[in-house]
C-alpha positions as CSV (number, residue, x, y, z in Angstrom):
1,X,152.6,70.6,86.4
2,X,152.3,67.6,84.0
3,X,155.7,66.3,82.8
4,X,156.5,65.6,79.1
5,X,156.7,61.9,79.8
6,X,153.3,61.8,81.5
7,X,151.8,63.9,78.8
8,X,152.9,61.4,76.2
9,X,151.5,58.6,78.3
10,X,148.1,60.4,78.1
11,X,148.3,61.2,74.4
12,X,149.6,57.8,73.1
13,X,146.3,55.8,73.6
14,X,144.4,58.7,72.0
15,X,146.8,58.7,68.9
16,X,146.5,54.9,68.6
17,X,142.7,55.0,68.6
18,X,142.8,57.8,66.0
19,X,145.0,55.7,63.8
20,X,142.8,52.6,64.1
21,X,139.7,54.7,63.3
22,X,141.4,56.2,60.2
23,X,142.3,52.8,58.9
24,X,138.8,51.4,59.3
25,X,139.9,49.2,62.2
26,X,140.9,46.4,59.7
27,X,137.3,45.6,58.9
28,X,135.3,45.9,55.7
29,X,133.5,49.2,56.6
30,X,133.6,52.3,58.7
31,X,132.9,51.7,62.4
32,X,129.8,53.5,63.7
33,X,130.5,56.8,65.3
34,X,129.7,57.2,68.9
35,X,127.2,60.1,69.4
36,X,128.5,63.0,71.4
37,X,126.0,64.5,73.8
38,X,125.6,68.3,73.3
39,X,125.2,70.1,76.7
40,X,121.9,72.0,77.0
41,X,122.4,75.8,77.1
42,X,121.9,77.4,80.4
43,X,118.4,79.0,80.8
44,X,118.4,82.7,80.4
45,X,118.3,84.5,83.7
46,X,115.0,85.9,84.7
47,X,114.3,89.3,86.1
48,X,111.7,90.6,88.6
49,X,109.4,90.9,85.5
50,X,108.8,88.1,83.1
51,X,107.3,88.2,79.7
52,X,103.9,86.5,79.2
53,X,104.4,83.4,77.1
54,X,101.0,83.3,75.4
55,X,97.3,84.1,75.6
56,X,96.5,81.2,78.0
57,X,99.0,82.5,80.5
58,X,97.8,86.1,80.2
59,X,94.2,84.9,80.8
60,X,95.3,82.8,83.8
61,X,97.2,85.8,85.4
62,X,94.4,88.2,84.7
63,X,91.8,86.0,86.3
64,X,94.0,85.4,89.3
65,X,94.5,89.1,89.8
66,X,90.8,89.7,89.8
67,X,90.1,86.7,92.1
68,X,92.6,88.0,94.6
69,X,91.0,91.4,94.6
70,X,87.5,90.1,95.0
71,X,88.5,87.9,97.9
72,X,90.2,90.8,99.7
73,X,87.1,93.0,99.1
74,X,84.9,90.4,100.7
75,X,87.2,89.9,103.7
76,X,87.2,93.6,104.5
77,X,84.2,95.7,105.2
78,X,86.2,98.9,104.9
79,X,87.9,100.6,102.0
80,X,91.1,98.8,101.0
81,X,94.2,100.2,102.7
82,X,96.4,99.1,99.9
83,X,99.0,101.8,99.3
84,X,100.0,100.5,95.9
85,X,99.7,103.9,94.2
86,X,99.5,107.3,95.9
87,X,100.4,109.4,92.9
88,X,101.9,109.3,89.5
89,X,104.4,111.3,87.5
90,X,102.5,114.4,86.6
91,X,105.6,115.7,85.1
92,X,104.7,119.0,83.6
93,X,106.7,122.0,83.0
94,X,109.2,125.5,81.5
95,X,110.3,125.7,78.0
96,X,112.2,122.6,77.3
97,X,114.6,122.2,80.2
98,X,116.5,119.0,80.9
99,X,118.1,117.8,84.1
100,X,120.5,115.3,82.6
101,X,122.8,117.9,81.0
102,X,124.5,121.0,82.2
103,X,122.9,123.9,83.8
104,X,123.1,125.7,80.5
105,X,121.2,122.8,78.9
106,X,118.7,122.9,81.7
107,X,118.2,126.7,81.4
108,X,115.3,126.6,78.9
109,X,115.3,128.5,75.7
110,X,118.3,130.3,74.2
111,X,118.4,133.8,72.9
112,X,117.7,132.5,69.4
113,X,114.1,131.6,70.3
114,X,111.8,134.6,70.9
115,X,109.0,132.8,72.8
116,X,108.5,130.3,75.6
117,X,106.8,126.9,75.5
118,X,106.0,124.3,78.1
119,X,108.4,123.8,81.0
120,X,109.4,120.2,81.0
121,X,111.0,117.7,83.3
122,X,113.4,116.1,80.8
123,X,115.2,117.6,77.8
124,X,113.7,116.7,74.5
125,X,110.7,115.1,76.2
126,X,107.6,117.2,75.7
127,X,104.6,117.1,78.1
128,X,100.9,117.6,77.5
129,X,99.4,120.8,78.9
130,X,96.2,122.7,78.5
131,X,98.0,125.6,76.8
132,X,100.3,125.3,73.7
133,X,101.8,128.0,71.6
134,X,103.7,128.0,68.3
135,X,104.7,131.6,68.1
136,X,101.7,132.5,66.1
137,X,98.6,130.9,67.6
138,X,97.7,129.9,71.1
139,X,95.6,126.9,71.8
140,X,93.8,126.8,75.2
141,X,91.8,123.8,76.2
142,X,89.0,123.9,78.8
143,X,90.1,122.5,82.1
144,X,88.2,120.4,84.6
145,X,87.3,123.6,86.4
146,X,84.5,124.0,83.9
147,X,82.8,121.0,85.6
148,X,82.3,118.9,82.4
149,X,83.3,115.4,83.3
150,X,83.4,114.5,86.9
151,X,80.7,111.8,86.8
152,X,81.5,108.2,86.4
153,X,80.2,106.7,83.2
154,X,78.3,103.4,83.5
155,X,79.0,102.2,80.0
156,X,82.3,102.1,78.2
157,X,82.4,103.9,74.9
158,X,83.3,100.6,73.2
159,X,79.9,98.8,73.6
160,X,78.5,97.4,70.3
161,X,81.8,97.7,68.4
162,X,81.2,97.0,64.7
163,X,83.5,94.1,63.9
164,X,83.5,94.7,60.1
165,X,85.3,98.0,60.5
166,X,82.5,100.1,59.1
167,X,82.5,102.2,62.3
168,X,78.8,103.1,62.0
169,X,78.6,104.2,65.5
170,X,75.6,102.1,66.2
171,X,76.4,101.5,69.9
172,X,74.6,103.3,72.7
173,X,77.7,105.3,73.4
174,X,79.7,104.5,70.3
175,X,82.9,106.3,69.5
176,X,82.1,109.3,67.4
177,X,78.8,110.0,69.2
178,X,78.0,113.5,70.3
179,X,77.4,112.3,73.8
180,X,73.6,112.8,73.5
181,X,72.9,109.6,71.6
182,X,73.1,111.3,68.2
183,X,75.8,110.3,65.7
184,X,78.7,112.7,65.3
185,X,78.8,113.7,61.6
186,X,82.0,114.8,59.9
187,X,80.7,118.3,60.1
188,X,79.9,118.2,63.8
189,X,83.3,116.9,64.6
190,X,85.5,119.0,62.4
191,X,83.6,122.3,62.0
192,X,84.7,125.6,63.5
193,X,82.3,127.2,66.1
194,X,81.7,130.9,66.1
195,X,83.7,132.2,69.1
196,X,80.8,134.2,70.3
197,X,78.8,131.0,70.9
198,X,81.2,129.7,73.6
199,X,81.7,133.0,75.5
200,X,80.7,132.3,79.1
201,X,78.6,129.4,77.8
202,X,79.5,126.0,79.3
203,X,77.0,124.1,77.2
204,X,79.2,124.4,74.1
205,X,82.8,123.7,75.0
206,X,85.8,123.9,72.8
207,X,89.6,124.5,72.5
208,X,90.1,128.3,72.1
209,X,92.4,129.3,69.2
210,X,93.9,132.8,69.5
211,X,96.0,134.7,67.0
212,X,98.7,136.6,68.8
213,X,100.2,140.0,67.9
214,X,103.4,140.2,70.0
215,X,104.4,143.6,68.5
216,X,101.3,145.2,70.0
217,X,101.0,142.9,73.0
218,X,97.6,141.6,71.9
219,X,95.7,138.5,71.0
220,X,92.4,137.8,69.3
221,X,90.3,134.7,69.3
222,X,89.8,133.4,65.8
223,X,88.0,130.0,66.3
224,X,87.1,127.3,68.7
225,X,87.6,123.6,68.1
226,X,84.4,121.9,69.4
227,X,84.5,119.1,71.9
228,X,82.0,116.3,72.5
229,X,79.8,116.6,75.5
230,X,81.4,113.8,77.4
231,X,85.0,114.8,76.6
232,X,87.4,116.4,79.0
233,X,90.7,117.6,77.6
234,X,93.6,116.4,79.8
235,X,96.1,118.3,77.8
236,X,97.5,119.2,74.3
237,X,100.5,118.5,72.2
238,X,101.5,120.7,69.3
239,X,103.6,118.8,66.6
240,X,104.3,120.8,63.5
241,X,100.9,121.4,61.9
242,X,99.1,119.0,64.1
243,X,97.3,119.7,67.4
244,X,96.8,116.6,69.5
245,X,94.2,116.6,72.2
246,X,94.3,114.0,75.0
247,X,90.8,113.5,76.2
248,X,89.0,111.3,78.7
249,X,85.6,110.7,80.2
250,X,86.9,110.1,83.7
251,X,90.1,111.0,85.5
252,X,92.4,109.1,87.8
253,X,93.5,112.2,89.7
254,X,90.2,112.6,91.5
255,X,90.3,109.2,93.0
256,X,93.0,110.1,95.6
257,X,93.4,107.2,98.1
258,X,91.1,105.1,95.9
259,X,93.9,104.5,93.4
260,X,93.9,100.8,94.3
261,X,90.2,100.5,93.8
262,X,89.9,98.5,90.6
263,X,86.3,99.5,90.0
264,X,87.5,103.1,89.4
265,X,89.4,102.0,86.4
266,X,86.5,100.3,84.7
267,X,84.3,102.0,82.1
268,X,86.6,104.7,81.1
269,X,87.8,105.9,77.7
270,X,91.0,107.8,76.7
271,X,91.0,109.6,73.4
272,X,93.8,111.0,71.2
273,X,92.3,113.4,68.7
274,X,94.6,114.8,65.9
275,X,93.6,118.1,64.3
276,X,95.1,119.8,61.2
277,X,96.0,123.3,62.2
278,X,98.0,124.2,59.1
279,X,95.2,126.4,58.0
280,X,93.9,129.3,60.0
281,X,90.3,128.8,58.8
282,X,89.7,125.0,59.2
283,X,90.6,122.8,62.1
284,X,89.5,119.4,60.8
285,X,90.0,116.3,62.9
286,X,92.2,114.0,60.9
287,X,92.3,110.9,63.2
288,X,90.9,109.7,66.5
289,X,92.3,107.0,68.6
290,X,90.1,105.6,71.5
291,X,91.6,103.5,74.3
292,X,89.5,101.7,76.8
293,X,90.9,102.8,80.2
294,X,91.8,105.9,82.2
295,X,94.6,108.2,81.5
296,X,97.5,108.2,84.0
297,X,100.2,110.1,82.1
298,X,101.7,111.0,78.8
299,X,104.9,112.2,77.2
300,X,106.2,112.9,73.7
301,X,109.6,112.4,72.1
302,X,110.8,112.2,68.5
303,X,109.7,108.5,68.6
304,X,106.1,109.4,69.1
305,X,103.5,110.1,71.8
306,X,103.5,107.8,74.8
307,X,100.2,107.3,76.6
308,X,99.9,105.5,79.9
309,X,96.6,104.1,80.9
310,X,95.1,101.8,83.5
311,X,92.2,99.5,82.7
312,X,89.9,97.1,84.7
313,X,87.8,94.8,82.5
314,X,84.3,96.3,81.9
315,X,82.3,93.0,82.0
316,X,78.5,93.0,82.3
317,X,77.5,91.4,85.7
318,X,81.0,91.6,87.2
319,X,80.8,93.1,90.7
320,X,83.9,94.8,91.8
321,X,82.5,95.2,95.4
322,X,81.2,91.7,96.4
323,X,79.6,91.8,99.8
324,X,78.6,88.1,100.1
325,X,79.9,84.7,99.1
326,X,77.1,84.4,96.6
327,X,78.3,87.6,94.8
328,X,81.9,86.2,94.9
329,X,80.8,82.9,93.4
330,X,78.9,84.8,90.6
331,X,82.1,86.7,89.8
332,X,84.0,83.4,89.7
333,X,81.5,81.9,87.2
334,X,81.7,85.0,85.0
335,X,85.5,84.8,85.0
336,X,85.6,81.1,84.0
337,X,83.7,81.9,80.8
338,X,85.9,84.8,79.6
339,X,88.4,84.7,76.9
340,X,91.8,86.4,76.8
341,X,90.7,89.3,74.7
342,X,88.0,90.1,77.3
343,X,90.7,91.3,79.7
344,X,92.7,93.5,77.3
345,X,91.6,97.1,76.6
346,X,89.8,97.7,73.4
347,X,91.5,100.2,71.0
348,X,89.9,101.9,68.0
349,X,91.4,104.1,65.3
350,X,88.9,106.1,63.3
351,X,86.1,103.7,64.4
352,X,88.0,100.5,63.4
353,X,89.0,98.1,66.1
354,X,92.7,97.4,66.3
355,X,94.6,94.4,67.6
356,X,97.3,96.6,69.0
357,X,98.2,94.6,72.1
358,X,99.3,91.0,72.1
359,X,100.0,88.7,75.0
360,X,103.7,88.9,74.3
361,X,103.6,92.6,74.9
362,X,102.6,91.9,78.6
363,X,104.8,91.3,81.6
364,X,104.1,90.1,85.1
365,X,106.0,89.7,88.4
366,X,108.2,86.7,88.7
367,X,106.9,85.2,92.0
368,X,110.2,83.2,92.4
369,X,112.3,86.4,92.5
370,X,113.5,87.2,96.0
371,X,112.4,90.8,95.5
372,X,108.9,89.9,94.5
373,X,106.2,91.5,96.8
374,X,104.0,89.1,98.9
375,X,101.1,90.1,96.7
376,X,101.5,89.8,92.9
377,X,98.9,90.3,90.2
378,X,96.6,93.1,89.8
379,X,92.9,93.5,88.8
380,X,94.0,96.4,86.6
381,X,96.2,96.3,83.5
382,X,98.7,99.1,83.0
383,X,99.3,100.0,79.4
384,X,101.9,102.2,77.6
385,X,101.1,102.8,73.9
386,X,103.6,104.5,71.6
387,X,101.6,106.4,69.0
388,X,102.4,108.2,65.7
389,X,101.3,111.8,66.1
390,X,100.6,112.1,62.4
391,X,98.4,109.1,61.9
392,X,97.3,107.9,65.3
393,X,98.8,104.4,64.5
394,X,100.0,102.4,67.4
395,X,103.7,101.8,66.9
396,X,104.4,99.7,70.0
397,X,102.9,98.7,73.3
398,X,103.9,97.5,76.8
399,X,101.4,95.9,79.1
400,X,101.9,95.2,82.8
401,X,99.7,92.9,84.8
402,X,101.0,94.6,87.9
403,X,100.2,97.9,89.6
404,X,102.4,100.9,88.7
405,X,102.1,104.4,90.2
406,X,104.9,106.3,88.5
407,X,106.2,106.7,85.0
408,X,109.5,108.4,84.0
409,X,110.5,108.7,80.4
410,X,113.7,109.8,78.7
411,X,114.6,109.6,75.0
412,X,116.3,106.3,75.7
413,X,114.4,104.5,78.4
414,X,111.0,104.1,80.0
415,X,110.8,103.5,83.8
416,X,107.9,102.3,85.9
417,X,107.7,102.7,89.6
418,X,105.6,100.9,92.2
419,X,105.4,101.6,95.9
420,X,104.7,98.5,98.0
421,X,103.9,98.4,101.7
422,X,104.8,95.3,103.7
423,X,105.5,96.7,107.1
424,X,107.7,99.4,105.6
425,X,107.6,101.2,102.3
426,X,109.6,99.8,99.4
427,X,109.8,100.9,95.8
428,X,110.1,98.7,92.7
429,X,111.6,100.3,89.6
430,X,111.4,98.6,86.2
431,X,113.4,99.8,83.2
432,X,112.6,99.3,79.5
433,X,114.9,100.3,76.7
434,X,113.3,102.3,73.9
435,X,114.9,101.0,70.7
436,X,113.0,99.6,67.8
437,X,110.8,97.9,70.4
438,X,110.5,98.3,74.1
439,X,112.9,95.7,75.7
440,X,112.9,94.9,79.3
441,X,116.3,95.7,80.9
442,X,115.7,94.9,84.6
443,X,114.2,95.9,87.9
444,X,115.3,96.6,91.5
445,X,113.6,96.8,94.9
446,X,114.7,99.7,97.1
447,X,113.9,100.6,100.7
448,X,111.8,103.7,100.9
449,X,108.9,105.3,99.1
450,X,109.1,107.2,95.8
451,X,105.9,109.2,96.0
452,X,105.7,111.1,92.8
453,X,103.3,113.7,91.4
454,X,103.6,117.5,91.1
455,X,107.2,118.6,91.3
456,X,108.1,115.4,93.2
457,X,109.1,113.8,89.9
458,X,112.4,115.7,90.1
459,X,113.3,112.9,92.6
460,X,114.2,110.6,89.7
461,X,116.7,111.4,87.0
462,X,118.7,109.5,84.3
463,X,122.2,110.4,83.5
464,X,123.9,108.3,80.8
465,X,123.4,104.6,81.8
466,X,122.7,105.5,85.4
467,X,119.4,106.3,87.2
468,X,119.6,108.6,90.3
469,X,116.6,108.4,92.7
470,X,116.0,109.7,96.2
471,X,113.5,107.8,98.5
472,X,112.1,108.5,101.9
473,X,111.3,106.0,104.7
474,X,109.3,106.7,107.8
475,X,110.8,105.4,111.1
476,X,109.2,104.5,114.4
477,X,111.4,107.0,116.1
478,X,110.0,110.2,117.6
479,X,113.4,111.8,117.5
480,X,113.9,111.1,113.8
481,X,110.7,110.1,112.0
482,X,112.0,110.1,108.4
483,X,115.1,109.2,106.5
484,X,116.1,110.0,103.0
485,X,118.4,107.9,100.8
486,X,119.9,108.6,97.4
487,X,120.5,105.6,95.2
488,X,122.5,105.4,91.9
489,X,121.4,102.5,89.7
490,X,122.8,100.9,86.6
491,X,121.7,97.9,84.4
492,X,123.4,94.6,85.2
493,X,125.6,93.0,82.6
494,X,124.7,89.5,83.7
495,X,121.0,89.5,84.3
496,X,117.9,91.6,83.7
497,X,118.3,93.7,86.9
498,X,119.2,97.2,88.1
499,X,122.1,97.2,90.4
500,X,122.8,99.7,93.2
501,X,126.3,101.1,92.3
502,X,126.3,103.9,94.9
503,X,124.1,105.4,97.6
504,X,124.0,108.1,100.3
505,X,124.2,107.7,103.2
506,X,126.6,104.7,103.0
507,X,129.0,102.9,105.2
508,X,131.8,105.3,104.2
509,X,129.5,108.4,104.0
510,X,127.2,108.0,107.1
511,X,126.0,111.6,107.3
512,X,122.2,111.8,106.8
513,X,120.4,113.9,104.2
514,X,118.6,116.4,106.4
515,X,118.5,116.9,110.1
516,X,116.2,114.7,112.3
517,X,112.5,115.0,111.4
518,X,113.1,117.0,108.3
519,X,111.0,116.2,105.3
520,X,112.3,116.5,101.7
521,X,111.0,119.4,99.7
522,X,112.8,120.7,96.6
523,X,115.0,118.3,94.6
524,X,116.9,119.0,91.4
525,X,119.5,116.8,89.6
526,X,121.7,118.8,87.2
527,X,124.6,117.0,85.5
528,X,126.9,115.6,88.2
529,X,125.3,117.6,91.0
530,X,122.1,117.3,93.0
531,X,120.4,119.9,95.2
532,X,118.1,118.8,98.1
533,X,116.1,121.0,100.3
534,X,114.8,119.6,103.6
535,X,112.7,121.4,106.2
536,X,111.2,121.2,109.6
537,X,111.9,124.7,111.1
538,X,114.7,126.0,108.9
539,X,115.7,125.3,105.3
540,X,119.0,123.4,104.8
541,X,120.1,123.3,101.1
542,X,122.4,120.4,100.4
543,X,124.7,120.1,97.5
544,X,125.5,116.5,96.5
545,X,128.5,115.7,94.4
546,X,127.7,112.9,91.9
547,X,130.9,113.1,89.8
548,X,131.7,109.6,90.9
549,X,128.4,107.6,90.7
550,X,129.8,104.9,93.0
551,X,130.6,107.5,95.8
552,X,128.0,110.3,96.0
553,X,128.6,112.6,99.0
554,X,127.4,115.8,100.6
555,X,129.8,118.5,99.3
556,X,128.2,121.4,101.1
557,X,125.1,122.8,102.8
558,X,123.5,126.0,103.8
559,X,120.8,126.9,106.4
560,X,118.3,129.7,105.7
561,X,114.8,130.5,107.0
562,X,111.8,129.1,105.2
563,X,112.0,126.5,102.5
564,X,112.0,125.9,98.7
565,X,109.6,123.6,96.9
566,X,110.9,124.2,93.4
567,X,114.5,124.6,92.3
568,X,115.6,126.0,89.0
569,X,119.1,126.3,87.5
570,X,119.7,129.9,86.4
571,X,123.3,129.0,85.4
572,X,126.2,126.7,86.4
573,X,126.8,129.1,89.3
574,X,123.4,130.3,90.4
575,X,120.4,128.3,91.6
576,X,116.9,129.7,92.2
577,X,114.6,128.5,94.9
578,X,110.8,129.1,95.0
579,X,108.9,128.4,98.1
580,X,107.7,130.0,101.4
581,X,109.2,132.4,103.8
582,X,109.1,131.7,107.6
583,X,106.0,133.8,107.6
584,X,104.4,131.5,105.0
585,X,104.5,134.0,102.1
586,X,105.8,133.2,98.7
587,X,109.5,133.9,98.4
588,X,112.3,133.7,95.9
589,X,115.9,133.0,96.9
590,X,119.1,132.9,94.8
591,X,122.1,130.8,95.8
592,X,125.7,131.0,94.7
593,X,126.6,127.4,94.0
594,X,129.9,128.1,92.1
595,X,131.7,126.4,95.0
596,X,130.0,123.1,95.9
597,X,131.5,123.0,99.3
598,X,130.2,126.5,100.3
599,X,126.9,127.4,98.8
600,X,125.8,131.0,99.7
601,X,122.6,132.9,99.7
602,X,122.6,135.9,97.3
603,X,119.4,137.2,99.0
604,X,115.7,136.3,99.4
605,X,112.7,138.2,98.3
606,X,109.2,138.0,99.7
607,X,107.0,138.7,96.7
608,X,104.5,141.0,98.5
609,X,104.1,141.4,102.2
610,X,100.8,143.3,101.6
611,X,99.3,139.8,101.3
612,X,98.2,138.1,104.5
613,X,98.8,134.7,102.9
614,X,100.1,133.6,99.5
615,X,101.3,130.7,97.5
616,X,102.4,130.0,93.9
617,X,101.1,127.2,91.7
618,X,104.7,126.8,90.5
619,X,105.6,125.4,93.9
620,X,103.9,122.1,93.0
621,X,103.4,122.4,89.2
622,X,106.4,123.6,87.3
623,X,104.3,124.3,84.2
624,X,103.0,127.4,86.0
625,X,106.6,128.7,86.0
626,X,107.9,130.6,83.0
627,X,111.6,131.1,82.3
628,X,113.2,132.6,79.2
629,X,116.8,133.1,78.4
630,X,116.2,136.3,76.4
631,X,120.0,136.7,75.8
632,X,123.2,135.4,77.3
633,X,123.2,138.1,80.0
634,X,119.5,138.7,80.5
635,X,116.9,136.2,81.6
636,X,113.2,136.8,82.3
637,X,110.7,134.8,84.4
638,X,107.1,134.9,85.5
639,X,105.7,133.6,88.8
640,X,102.0,133.3,89.5
641,X,100.9,134.1,93.1
642,X,97.5,133.8,94.7
643,X,96.4,135.1,98.1
644,X,94.4,137.8,99.8
645,X,95.1,141.3,101.0
646,X,96.1,141.9,104.6
647,X,94.1,145.1,104.9
648,X,90.5,145.9,103.9
649,X,88.8,145.0,101.7
650,X,90.6,141.7,102.2
651,X,90.2,140.9,98.5
652,X,91.2,137.5,97.1
653,X,93.4,138.1,94.1
654,X,95.9,136.5,91.6
655,X,99.0,138.2,90.4
656,X,101.6,137.4,87.8
657,X,105.0,138.7,88.9
658,X,107.6,139.6,86.3
659,X,111.3,139.5,87.0
660,X,114.5,140.2,84.9
661,X,117.8,138.7,85.9
662,X,121.0,140.5,84.7
663,X,124.4,138.8,84.7
664,X,123.1,135.3,85.5
665,X,126.5,133.6,85.1
666,X,128.2,135.8,87.6
667,X,126.9,135.5,91.2
668,X,128.7,138.6,92.4
669,X,127.2,140.8,89.7
670,X,123.8,139.3,89.5
671,X,120.9,141.7,89.8
672,X,117.1,141.2,90.0
673,X,114.7,143.8,88.8
674,X,110.9,143.8,88.2
675,X,108.6,145.9,86.0
676,X,105.7,144.9,88.3
677,X,102.9,142.4,88.0
678,X,99.6,141.7,86.3
679,X,96.6,141.4,88.6
680,X,93.0,140.2,88.7
681,X,90.6,139.8,91.6
682,X,87.2,138.2,92.3
683,X,85.4,141.2,90.9
684,X,86.6,140.5,87.4
685,X,84.6,137.2,87.3
686,X,87.8,135.4,86.2
687,X,88.4,132.1,88.1
688,X,91.4,133.4,90.0
689,X,91.9,130.0,91.7
690,X,92.0,128.2,88.4
691,X,95.1,126.8,86.6
692,X,97.5,129.4,85.4
693,X,100.1,129.6,82.6
694,X,102.1,132.4,81.1
695,X,104.0,132.9,77.8
696,X,106.6,135.4,76.8
697,X,107.0,136.4,73.2
698,X,109.6,139.2,72.8
699,X,108.2,142.0,75.0
700,X,104.6,140.6,75.0
701,X,103.2,138.8,78.0
702,X,100.3,136.4,77.8
703,X,98.7,135.2,81.0
704,X,96.2,132.3,80.9
705,X,93.8,131.6,83.8
706,X,91.7,128.6,82.8
707,X,90.5,129.7,79.4
708,X,90.7,133.5,80.0
709,X,93.7,135.2,78.4
710,X,95.1,138.5,79.6
711,X,97.8,140.3,77.6
712,X,100.2,143.1,78.4
713,X,103.7,144.5,77.6
714,X,106.7,143.7,79.7
715,X,107.4,147.3,80.6
716,X,103.8,148.1,81.5
717,X,102.1,145.1,83.1
718,X,99.5,147.1,85.0
719,X,97.9,148.1,81.6
720,X,96.6,144.6,80.8
721,X,93.8,143.6,78.4
722,X,91.4,140.7,78.7
723,X,90.9,138.9,75.4
724,X,87.2,138.7,74.6
């Protein structure tokens, strides 16, 4: 402690100097003031991603990513073994469920809504699908099963763009062409085709428009919205009086293990076509957005439609597969002559080129970050565009000069995931906040792989400020080949980073998720609970308590035969599992989860043991599952099943099983009944192995297989009608 005497000793000289300065020091003028140095502000902390400073830096990083790729291709005579991206979030699903709320929130439609819509991963986040319904009209897009668009195009649609904005379509494959070299006139794009023309005719393809009559359990085709020859519809959105079709000329999903092959992402085009469906007689195309690249994923919120694409520059003479030093040198010479805009994807709205992406919209890995992978930079550019569904205007964009293989979107945040392999699998997660503009919040690197796609995207879930994610890691141990870890993440207050605030197993909770060698199947996060199903020979259901994000723990578990791929919350107290029995037939099982510590099976049902083998598309694609809360005490659901009969004539067939659940809130009083199923077999000429969807509207049932629509009443499903 400083004494009063010593304090005065310190202050006296200071007071004296102040007095002298105030008197002018006895001189004739003021003494010059001594400048005081202002300390430089500390530099803002950097995250695992850093924003590109300008066009020069963007060009430098884009060139470096391509150079690295070309050199690796030359060094290797085999296909790249890079595991950067095995799948993406193909999140597609029921009638508006959400995992971040209660089971009641997640339980789809309430009794005030008389029809079902697309089953989604996240509440208030819509997903594109090939079937959309507004309660009056059904829109059914042709799927890839029609064989329209599997070839790789050699020329991108953006060749010979007209810089003056006239959009005259003079290019060899200009936007707005009919795909045969002829210009697409306003009439050819917006006119309605006679439905009879497209019946069983794959030369003229279109989006079917059907008027429904739920009171009579019928539907009638009233029009077809024509598609250009080189278009494939990846899915539809229905927003008020607008139908939005996501189209493409090539498709990432068919590339499989070639996801890291940059050449696959060159020469593609993604379209967003907006049609006016307010009238029942005209379906004019209002706007068209074309994006150079290949569609990876899409979502829609109240803020707009988010479209995720990947793009490799389509540059004449550039060889993505150099086999000699000479070819590598030729690539290098081409790269040196390119400008920044040559690397960014071209975007057109109604034939007019847009400057929708700037260098400042792009991010790259910070090589100085301790979590940065050994390899940074990518020959492909990943894009996320936020688009107005009324005008096709680009509201905002995010550009990553790094590979991503997963996308998860909530109404508040956008997450990118990337699996990297450096001896073991790790996963990078990047979070952007969706406010007025996408702002980078931070990243994290976690041990284990987050391989998404199908229903696996249930492995990631946001709840308030936290992100919950479960990863799997393969071990060099024959007695226990795979481990699963649950992480709870939150944005850091001090730097752009995501921090692990809780995990399981942990030092204080060492019990593993799953027995040795058990893989992870069904996953569902619901409020402050999570349900995991692991399987090798028997199905353990684990209930995870997440009420304290910093200390998740296994509250209870249950072992039953078979396994569940897909989990659905019937209520706060009842969980439904859809999967396979121990005889590999499709099964349903209901679980009483009212007591977290002691989950119980309420009974399992094999859907039909007359089948020798069966499976349900809903096991791996939730959009094929239909669930409707018809009232507070009555729920209905439809489950598609495909298989073949055990006994002669051994027919391949598809069935749509209908079920009604009474007393869903009370496990002890819950009952399950069924009026039967709809059925088609190979003799009907309906593509029974095609994509399936179903819709309930009051007592009417609409079953969609590819573009075929079958209708029936709930109480008499065996009397079904094929819509001609």
